[in-house]
Backbone bond lengths (Angstrom), bond angles and torsions (degrees), N, CA, C in turn:
res aa  C-N    CA-C-N  psi(-1)  N-CA   C-N-CA  omega(-1)  CA-C   N-CA-C  phi
1 X - - - 1.448 - - 1.539 110.54 -
2 X 1.341 116.20 -35.86 1.461 121.08 -179.37 1.519 110.83 -61.17
3 X 1.346 115.97 -42.52 1.460 120.07 179.68 1.528 111.30 -60.04
4 X 1.319 116.42 -42.03 1.461 119.74 -179.43 1.521 111.32 -64.70
5 X 1.306 116.54 -39.98 1.462 120.46 179.18 1.526 110.95 -65.04
6 X 1.308 116.66 -47.25 1.468 120.90 -179.99 1.528 110.36 -65.92
7 X 1.318 116.95 -43.19 1.470 120.08 179.12 1.519 111.12 -61.67
8 X 1.314 116.76 -43.46 1.466 120.12 178.73 1.530 110.47 -63.95
9 X 1.316 116.45 -41.46 1.463 120.21 178.29 1.512 111.94 -60.76
10 X 1.331 116.83 -47.01 1.461 120.50 178.45 1.523 111.51 -65.87
11 X 1.327 116.64 -39.78 1.458 119.28 179.52 1.525 110.82 -59.44
12 X 1.330 116.70 -48.17 1.455 119.04 -178.52 1.525 112.19 -68.91
13 X 1.322 117.80 -32.96 1.461 120.97 175.68 1.532 110.51 -65.21
14 X 1.351 115.88 -48.04 1.463 120.52 178.53 1.526 111.06 -64.21
15 X 1.343 117.18 -37.45 1.457 120.83 178.00 1.524 110.41 -62.23
16 X 1.318 116.06 -43.31 1.463 120.34 177.83 1.536 110.63 -61.34
17 X 1.340 116.57 -46.37 1.464 120.25 178.13 1.530 111.27 -61.97
18 X 1.317 115.85 -42.16 1.463 120.80 -179.49 1.531 110.69 -63.35
19 X 1.310 117.19 -44.54 1.458 120.53 -178.40 1.530 111.78 -69.00
20 X 1.336 117.29 -29.32 1.464 120.65 179.04 1.530 113.14 -85.66
21 X 1.336 117.33 -11.71 1.461 121.65 -178.93 1.525 109.80 -74.85
22 X 1.309 115.99 122.87 1.467 120.73 -178.55 1.531 112.38 -85.26
23 X 1.341 117.85 -16.97 1.465 120.02 -174.59 1.532 113.08 -86.13
24 X 1.331 118.47 -18.08 1.455 121.17 -178.82 1.522 109.91 -104.55
25 X 1.325 117.40 125.36 1.467 118.40 177.87 1.531 110.65 -69.27
26 X 1.308 115.83 139.19 1.472 120.19 -177.69 1.530 111.64 -72.90
27 X 1.311 116.90 -10.69 1.465 120.63 179.00 1.525 112.46 -91.45
28 X 1.322 117.84 2.22 1.463 122.19 -179.31 1.531 109.39 -75.60
29 X 1.327 116.35 107.06 1.465 121.95 -175.97 1.524 112.11 -61.78
30 X 1.327 117.64 -38.36 1.462 121.03 -178.64 1.530 111.43 -60.40
31 X 1.324 117.62 -39.56 1.468 121.05 178.65 1.522 111.05 -63.55
32 X 1.314 116.69 -41.09 1.469 119.99 179.16 1.530 111.27 -67.33
33 X 1.321 116.77 -37.93 1.472 120.49 178.64 1.525 110.18 -62.65
34 X 1.319 117.31 -46.84 1.467 121.33 178.89 1.517 110.43 -62.31
35 X 1.325 116.78 -40.95 1.459 121.51 -179.66 1.526 111.81 -61.79
36 X 1.313 117.56 -33.29 1.466 121.47 179.81 1.527 111.51 -85.21
37 X 1.324 117.81 -40.20 1.475 120.97 -174.24 1.533 112.17 -74.09
38 X 1.305 118.16 -37.38 1.468 120.95 -175.11 1.533 112.84 -54.97
39 X 1.331 120.63 -50.43 1.469 118.87 178.63 1.525 113.50 -66.80
40 X 1.337 116.96 -27.85 1.463 119.28 179.46 1.527 112.09 -68.90
41 X 1.326 117.10 -25.83 1.464 120.86 -179.10 1.524 113.55 -88.04
42 X 1.322 116.85 -2.97 1.461 120.06 179.25 1.527 114.01 -53.83
43 X 1.331 119.39 -46.34 1.474 118.55 -178.53 1.519 113.97 -61.12
44 X 1.317 117.72 -17.87 1.467 121.19 177.90 1.523 110.67 -96.77
45 X 1.321 116.88 -48.07 1.459 120.47 -171.79 1.525 113.70 -74.45
46 X 1.317 118.64 -36.68 1.476 119.75 -178.02 1.528 111.74 -67.06
47 X 1.338 119.86 -51.04 1.480 117.75 177.43 1.526 112.91 -60.85
48 X 1.330 117.65 -36.43 1.473 120.17 178.25 1.520 110.39 -64.32
49 X 1.320 117.27 -40.31 1.470 120.91 178.72 1.520 111.52 -66.93
50 X 1.315 116.73 -41.26 1.462 120.50 178.91 1.527 109.97 -64.13
51 X 1.328 117.28 -43.04 1.462 120.95 178.33 1.524 110.99 -61.38
52 X 1.329 116.90 -42.23 1.465 120.77 178.72 1.532 110.77 -63.57
53 X 1.320 117.39 -43.72 1.467 120.53 178.60 1.524 111.72 -63.66
54 X 1.329 116.95 -40.16 1.463 120.04 179.08 1.516 110.91 -65.89
55 X 1.328 117.45 -39.79 1.463 121.71 179.13 1.520 110.45 -64.81
56 X 1.323 117.25 -46.04 1.466 120.63 178.95 1.519 111.02 -64.29
57 X 1.324 117.29 -38.30 1.460 121.13 178.99 1.521 110.69 -64.71
58 X 1.330 115.91 -42.04 1.463 120.75 179.31 1.526 110.77 -65.19
59 X 1.330 116.93 -43.72 1.467 120.80 178.64 1.522 110.72 -63.54
60 X 1.304 116.77 -41.81 1.462 121.38 179.70 1.527 110.41 -64.00
61 X 1.329 116.70 -41.79 1.463 121.05 179.57 1.527 110.11 -64.88
62 X 1.339 117.03 -41.34 1.463 120.59 178.88 1.531 111.13 -63.89
63 X 1.336 116.80 -41.17 1.463 120.47 178.03 1.523 111.14 -64.49
64 X 1.322 116.88 -39.75 1.462 120.98 179.43 1.531 110.30 -65.94
65 X 1.315 117.23 -42.18 1.468 120.30 178.24 1.522 110.88 -63.46
66 X 1.322 117.34 -39.08 1.453 121.42 177.89 1.518 110.29 -65.17
67 X 1.320 117.44 -44.11 1.459 122.13 -179.98 1.525 111.24 -64.19
68 X 1.326 117.18 -44.37 1.469 120.70 179.29 1.509 110.48 -66.11
69 X 1.338 117.17 -39.82 1.464 120.85 178.94 1.517 112.50 -63.55
70 X 1.326 118.20 -39.61 1.466 121.88 178.71 1.517 111.35 -67.00
71 X 1.298 117.32 -38.43 1.468 120.94 -178.90 1.532 111.67 -72.23
72 X 1.306 117.88 -27.94 1.450 120.23 179.02 1.532 111.09 -76.01
73 X 1.326 117.91 -26.43 1.453 120.82 -179.91 1.530 111.64 -75.33
74 X 1.276 118.20 -34.95 1.455 119.55 -171.57 1.462 110.42 -120.09
């Protein structure tokens, strides 16, 4: 349910920005497609991004522990 609420919030925010934007024609089909598809992909892209960030954070922490451990020995 949280995803739907956040997706709807972002969709309406982006819709407002899109409608107020003077540089993009409102008849541009590609803009409307992106505006609709982006919130629909949230349930896939957000967890994947969080997993990637957690993996990089874990790898970075392991490298830092290894570096600190080597410097303490010598």
